[in-house]
N, C-alpha and C positions, 0 to 999 in steps of 0.2 A: 050485223045489223042490230041484234038485241042488246049487245054490249054498249052500243052507242046511245041507247035510251037511258041506261042506268049509270054509266060512268061519264064523268066530265073530262073532256079533252083539255089537257093542260100544256101550255107552251112554256118551256124552260129557257131562261136566258143564260148566257154564258157567264160564269162567275168572274172570268177574266175581264169582260167588258164592264160588269157592274163595279168591280174593283177600280178600274180605270175611271169610271164615272165618279165614284166617291172621291178618288184622288183629285180629279179636276175640280170638283165642288169645293173640296178642302183648300186647294191651292188658289183658286180664283175668286172664291166668295168668302169663306170663313176666315182665312188668315188675313186678308186685307180688312175685313170688318173688325177683327180683334185689334189690329194695329190702329185703325181709325178710332176705336173706343179708348185705347190707351192715349192716343194723341189728344183727343177731346178732354179727357180727364186732366192731362198735363196742362193743356191750354187754360182750362178753367182754374186750376191751381195758380198758374202764373198770373192770370188776369186778376185773381183775388189778391195776390201779393201786390201787384201794381196798384190796384184800387186802394188797398190798405195803406201803402206807403205814400202814395201821391196826394192823399187827402187827409192830412193830420188835423185840420180844423173842422171838417165835416163829419160828424158822428154817424150819420145815416150811411154815407159811402164807406166808412170804415167798417160798420156792421155788415154791410153787403159784401165787402171784401173778405171779412172773416168767414162769412157763410160760404162764399165761393171757394176759399181755401179749404174749408172743412169738407165740402162736397167733392172737391177735386181729390182730396186725400181718401175719402170714402170710396170713390170710383176706382182709384189706383189700387187700394187695398182689396177691394172685391175682385178686380181683375187678377191681381197677383195670387189671391187666395184660390181662385178657380184654377189657375195655372198650376199651383202647388198641389192641390187636391188631385188634379188630373195626372200629374207626375207620380204622386203617391200611389194611386190606383194602378197605373200602368206598371210601375216597378214592383209593387207588392204582389200583384197577380201574375207577374212575369209574362206580360202580354208582348208577343213578338210582332214586329212589323209597324208599330206606332212609335213615332219619335216626335214628342211635343216640342222639343227645342228647335228642330228643323221644320216642323209642320208637315211631316210626311206620313202617309199611311200606305202600307203595302200589305194587302190581305193575302193569305195563302190560298191557293186554288182548292176548291172543294170537290 
């Protein structure tokens, strides 16, 4: 009775279920979001090319096309940079269970 007053009761979750939860979040939310961002950056770049090439007489549309191409390249560069940094950290620290190429995470039981 006296120990209940001074110590907090803690409920522990299974690390197996938490690992499965993280894997599901990674597979169903994060990976599709990354693919969507890559696709949006590529579409912006292609739209910029189309705007630039299809309007040789309109300088405003050519300028807008240049800006879209630049921002598309910036978006693709940032996404590739993050991917490369993530691979560098995982490989340098020799972290087991994370595979950025496949988008899988399998955490060891604790």
